[in-house]
C-alpha positions in Angstrom: 39.3 135.9 45.3 40.2 132.1 45.2 43.9 131.3 44.8 44.1 128.2 43.1 45.8 125.2 45.0 50.0 125.3 44.6 50.8 121.5 43.8 53.7 120.7 45.3 56.3 118.9 43.6 56.1 114.6 43.5 52.4 114.9 43.8 49.9 112.8 42.2 47.6 115.5 41.1 50.6 117.9 40.5 51.0 118.7 36.5 53.2 116.4 34.8 55.7 119.1 34.3 56.1 119.8 38.3 56.6 116.4 39.1 59.8 115.3 39.8 61.3 112.3 38.1 63.1 109.5 40.2 66.6 110.2 38.4 66.0 114.2 39.4 67.9 113.9 42.7 70.2 111.7 41.5 71.0 114.1 39.1 71.3 116.8 41.8 73.6 114.7 43.9 76.0 113.8 40.9 76.1 118.0 40.1 76.8 118.6 43.5 80.0 116.1 44.0 81.5 117.2 40.3 81.3 120.8 42.5 82.7 120.2 45.5 85.3 117.7 43.6 86.1 120.6 41.1 86.1 123.2 44.1 88.8 120.6 45.7 90.8 120.4 42.7 90.7 124.2 42.4 91.6 124.5 45.9 94.4 122.1 45.6 95.6 123.6 42.9 95.7 127.5 43.8 97.1 126.2 47.0 100.0 124.4 44.9 100.6 127.4 43.1 101.1 129.8 46.3 103.8 127.6 47.4 105.7 127.5 44.3 105.2 131.4 44.2 106.5 131.2 47.8 109.3 129.2 47.5 112.9 129.9 46.9 114.0 128.2 43.6 117.4 126.4 43.6 120.6 128.1 42.1 121.0 127.6 38.7 123.8 125.1 37.7 127.2 126.4 37.8 129.1 125.3 34.3 133.0 124.4 35.1 
């Protein structure tokens, strides 16, 4: 049985749909950066929420 040669993305003889465009790595990097930024924002928000939940609220103002 003869197996077809697997073409790697980016090779000239690869079918057009398998070839990576120059824009794909940049888009991938954008998605990774956005995901990391969202994770960092979520982590900060979670830490802030946890800090608020454990902090002691000041006593209510007294009315004279």
